C-alpha positions as CSV (number, residue, x, y, z in Angstrom):
1,X,-2.7,87.4,80.6
2,X,-3.8,91.0,80.9
3,X,-1.6,93.9,80.6
4,X,-1.9,97.4,82.2
5,X,0.5,100.6,82.5
6,X,1.3,102.0,85.5
7,X,-1.3,104.5,85.8
8,X,-4.2,102.1,85.1
9,X,-2.7,99.5,87.7
10,X,-2.4,102.2,90.4
11,X,-6.0,103.5,89.9
12,X,-7.4,99.8,89.9
13,X,-5.2,97.9,92.2
14,X,-7.9,96.2,93.7
15,X,-9.4,95.2,90.6
16,X,-5.6,93.9,89.0
17,X,-5.3,92.3,92.1
18,X,-8.3,90.4,91.9
19,X,-7.7,89.5,88.2
20,X,-4.0,88.1,89.2
21,X,-6.0,85.5,91.2
22,X,-7.2,83.5,87.8
23,X,-4.3,84.7,85.1
24,X,-1.0,86.3,85.5
25,X,-1.0,90.2,85.0
26,X,1.5,92.7,83.5
27,X,2.2,96.0,84.2
28,X,4.2,98.0,82.1
29,X,6.0,101.2,83.0
30,X,6.9,104.1,80.6
31,X,10.6,103.1,80.2
32,X,9.8,99.5,78.7
33,X,10.0,98.0,82.3
34,X,7.5,95.1,82.7
35,X,6.7,93.6,86.1
36,X,4.3,90.1,86.3
37,X,1.8,89.7,89.3
38,X,1.0,86.3,90.2
39,X,-1.2,85.0,92.4
40,X,0.3,82.8,95.3
41,X,-1.9,80.7,98.0
42,X,-0.2,81.3,101.2
43,X,0.8,78.5,103.2
44,X,-0.6,77.5,106.6
45,X,1.1,78.4,109.4
46,X,2.9,76.2,111.5
47,X,1.0,76.9,114.4
48,X,-2.5,76.3,112.8
49,X,-3.2,72.9,114.6
50,X,-6.7,71.7,115.8
51,X,-7.5,72.1,118.9
52,X,-7.9,69.0,121.5
53,X,-10.9,68.2,124.0
54,X,-9.4,68.0,127.5
55,X,-11.2,68.4,131.0
56,X,-8.4,70.1,132.4
57,X,-8.8,73.3,133.7
58,X,-6.7,76.4,133.5
59,X,-5.8,75.8,137.1
60,X,-4.7,72.1,136.2
61,X,-2.9,73.7,133.1
62,X,-0.9,76.4,135.2
63,X,-0.4,74.0,138.3
64,X,1.6,71.6,135.8
65,X,3.8,74.8,134.1
66,X,4.7,75.9,138.1
67,X,5.7,72.2,138.7
68,X,7.4,72.0,135.6
69,X,9.7,75.4,135.9
70,X,10.5,74.1,139.7
71,X,12.1,71.1,138.4
72,X,14.0,72.7,135.9
73,X,15.4,75.3,138.4
74,X,15.9,72.6,140.8
75,X,17.9,70.7,138.2
76,X,20.3,74.1,137.2
77,X,20.8,74.8,140.8
78,X,22.3,71.2,141.3
79,X,24.9,71.7,138.2
């Protein structure tokens, strides 16, 4: 565990964050308060999915979206 004063941590913030990747860092303020900095790995986004190979063109995809929207709007008109 590394301990820094508030002033030291402020001046060396990039170093402090790099050290926090491997061990806990504590920052002490003049009034006696202490704060811990702990590195957390970010979770992957649920939108981070692998791509797929397809022979569909942009025109094919836009046409499918257009048809789907037309069907949806027709269903809502009939209700």
